[in-house]
C-alpha positions in Angstrom: 0.0 0.0 0.0 1.4 3.3 -1.1 1.6 6.0 1.6 2.2 9.8 1.6 4.3 11.2 4.3 4.5 15.0 4.8 7.4 16.1 7.0 8.5 19.5 8.2 12.3 19.7 7.7 14.5 22.6 8.9 16.1 23.6 5.6 17.6 27.1 5.4 19.6 27.0 2.2 19.5 25.3 -1.2 22.3 22.9 -0.1 20.3 21.8 2.9 17.2 21.1 0.6 19.4 19.1 -1.8 20.8 17.0 1.0 17.4 16.4 2.5 16.0 15.3 -0.9 19.0 12.9 -1.5 18.6 11.4 2.0 14.8 10.8 1.4 15.3 9.5 -2.1 17.8 6.9 -0.9 15.4 5.5 1.6 13.9 2.0 0.8 10.6 2.0 -1.1 10.5 5.7 -2.0 8.9 6.5 -5.4 8.5 10.3 -5.2 10.2 13.1 -3.2 9.2 16.8 -3.4 9.1 20.1 -1.5 6.0 22.1 -0.9 4.6 24.9 1.2 4.9 28.6 1.1 8.3 28.7 2.8 9.4 25.4 1.2 9.7 23.8 4.6 7.5 20.7 4.0 8.9 17.6 2.3 6.5 15.1 0.7 7.6 11.5 0.3 5.4 8.9 -1.5 6.3 5.3 -1.6 5.5 1.7 -0.9 6.7 0.2 2.4 8.5 3.4 3.6 9.2 3.4 7.3 8.4 7.0 8.4 10.2 6.7 11.8 13.5 5.5 10.2 13.2 8.2 7.5 12.6 10.9 10.1 15.5 9.7 12.3 17.8 9.6 9.2 16.9 13.1 8.2 17.4 14.4 11.8 20.9 12.9 11.9 22.0 14.2 8.4 20.0 17.4 7.9 18.5 18.8 11.2 15.2 19.1 13.0 12.5 17.0 11.3 8.8 16.4 12.3 6.2 14.3 10.8 3.1 16.4 9.9 0.9 13.8 8.3 0.8 10.2 7.2 -1.9 9.0 4.7 -2.5 6.1 2.3 -2.5 7.0 -1.4 -5.6 5.6 -3.1 -5.0 4.4 -6.6 -6.8 6.4 -9.3 
C-alpha cells in the first residue's frame, strides 16, 4: 500500500534542501520526493513500504530538525 508522508524539515539553504532530498530519495521504497509549502519547509515522500520513523531519524541525523506532519494512504486512481 502506497503512503504519503508529509514532514517539516529545517532547511535554510539550497544545499540543505538538496541534501534532504537525497537522503529521502535513498530510503527504501520511495517513489517520489518533493518540497511544498509557502516557505518550502515541507517535504512530501510517496512510496510503498517506507518506514516513516526510520526516515525521520535519518533526516534528523543528516539534515536537522524534522517532524512528521501527516501520514496517509494514497488511493490508486
